[in-house]
C-alpha positions in Angstrom: 0.0 0.0 0.0 1.2 3.5 -0.6 0.2 6.8 1.1 1.2 10.4 0.5 1.1 12.7 3.6 1.1 16.5 3.4 2.2 18.4 6.4 0.3 21.7 6.4 2.2 23.4 9.2 5.6 22.7 10.8 5.3 25.3 13.5 4.5 22.7 16.2 7.5 20.5 15.5 9.2 19.5 18.7 12.8 20.6 19.5 15.4 18.1 18.4 18.2 17.4 20.8 21.5 16.9 18.8 22.4 14.0 21.1 19.6 12.0 19.5 21.2 12.0 16.1 23.0 8.7 16.7 20.1 6.8 18.2 17.0 6.8 16.0 15.9 3.5 17.4 16.0 4.8 21.0 14.2 8.0 19.9 11.5 5.9 18.3 11.2 3.8 21.5 10.8 6.9 23.7 8.5 8.8 21.2 6.4 5.8 20.0 3.2 5.9 18.1 1.0 6.6 21.1 3.1 9.4 22.5 1.4 12.6 21.3 3.6 15.1 19.6 3.7 18.4 17.6 4.1 17.1 14.0 3.4 13.4 14.4 3.4 10.7 15.1 1.4 10.1 11.9 1.3 7.1 9.6 -0.3 3.7 9.4 -1.5 1.0 11.7 -1.1 -2.2 9.7 -2.2 -5.8 10.6 -4.6 -4.2 13.0 -7.6 -5.8 14.7 -11.0 -4.1 14.6 -10.6 -2.9 18.2 -7.0 -1.7 17.6 -5.7 -3.7 20.5 -3.5 -5.5 18.1 -1.6 -3.3 15.6 1.8 -2.5 14.1 2.5 1.2 13.7 4.6 2.5 10.8 5.0 6.3 11.2 6.8 9.5 10.9 7.6 12.3 13.4 9.1 15.7 12.6 11.5 17.5 14.9 12.8 21.1 14.5 16.6 21.6 14.8 16.5 25.4 14.4 14.3 28.0 12.8 14.5 26.6 9.3 15.8 23.0 9.5 13.9 19.8 10.4 14.6 16.2 11.1 12.2 13.5 10.0 12.1 10.2 12.0 10.6 7.1 10.5 9.6 4.3 12.9 8.2 0.8 13.0 6.6 0.1 16.3 5.5 -3.5 16.8 5.1 -3.3 20.6 1.3 -3.8 20.2 1.5 -6.1 17.2 0.3 -9.3 19.0 -1.9 -10.5 21.9 1.0 -12.9 22.5 3.0 -11.5 25.4 6.2 -13.5 25.0 7.1 -12.2 21.5 10.3 -10.1 20.8 9.0 -6.8 19.6 11.8 -4.2 19.2 11.1 -0.9 17.6 13.2 0.0 14.5 13.8 3.4 13.1 15.8 5.6 10.8 16.2 9.3 9.9 14.7 10.2 6.5 16.8 12.4 4.3 14.1 14.8 3.0 13.8 18.5 3.0 10.3 18.5 4.6 10.3 22.4 4.9 10.5 22.6 1.1 8.4 19.6 0.0 5.8 19.5 2.8 5.1 15.9 1.7 6.4 12.5 2.5 5.5 9.1 1.0 5.2 5.8 2.7 5.0 2.5 0.9 4.4 -0.6 3.0 4.4 -4.2 1.8 2.6 -6.7 4.1 3.0 -10.4 3.7 1.5 -12.4 6.5 4.0 -11.6 9.3 6.4 -9.4 7.4 6.0 -5.6 7.3 8.5 -3.8 5.0 8.2 0.0 4.7 9.9 2.5 2.5 9.8 6.2 3.5 10.3 9.1 1.1 10.6 6.9 -2.0 12.9 4.4 -0.4 15.3 6.8 1.3 14.7 5.0 4.5 13.6 1.3 4.7 12.5 -0.8 7.7 11.6 -4.5 7.7 10.2 -6.3 10.7 8.4 -9.5 11.6 5.3 -9.5 13.6 3.1 -12.3 14.9 -0.5 -11.2 15.1 -3.0 -13.6 16.7 -6.3 -11.8 15.7 -5.4 -9.5 12.8 -4.8 -12.1 10.2 -6.4 -12.9 6.8 -9.7 -11.1 6.4 -9.5 -9.9 10.0 -6.4 -7.8 9.3 -7.1 -4.1 8.8 -5.2 -1.0 7.9 -5.8 2.5 9.5 -4.3 5.9 8.9 -3.6 7.8 12.1 -2.3 11.1 13.4 -1.4 11.6 17.1 0.2 15.0 16.6 -1.2 18.5 17.1 -0.6 19.6 13.5 -3.0 18.6 10.8 -1.8 16.0 8.3 -3.6 15.6 5.0 -3.5 12.3 3.1 -3.6 13.1 -0.6 -3.1 9.5 -1.9 -4.0 6.2 -0.3 -3.7 3.2 -2.6 -3.8 -0.4 -1.5 -3.6 -3.5 -3.7 -3.4 -7.2 -3.2 -0.8 -9.1 -5.0 -1.6 -12.4 -6.8 -0.1 -15.7 -5.9 2.9 -16.3 -8.1 2.9 -19.0 -10.8 5.8 -21.3 -10.2 7.7 -22.5 -13.2 8.1 -26.2 -13.5 11.5 -27.6 -14.4 11.7 -28.9 -17.9 12.5 -32.6 -18.1 15.6 -33.3 -20.1 
């Protein structure tokens, strides 16, 4: 699935501490998808149950470094991805090399295949892959939601989802 997000206003972006620059994963863990922010977190809840008790968050958060520069963080937060309590669910993150002040838009392409969630931010500038093990959000019971837990309005200008067909396997020719 692919989404295009438009950030209407960057004024509420939170201040970025330069010491965070080397720890995107720790930053994502501390500022996860349910921690409200200025610009973000916004993105997708994938492999989500109807009641949202089970979901994997793929999202962005924008921080301000000074008056004109911004840092965009992309995260994959599987901490609520399963009802199963004994599953390893680390967050993964990366900084996205995009001039968000100039473009005001960011794309997110996410491929979901049963328990694999692979996401590409800003046309593939940042890529994150994780395995999740949902118990309820599988097959026809798996849903996708767009969310914004930030103060700034985020507009979704494109949201396109598709289902891939099962591949046809080639048979080996007999000699």
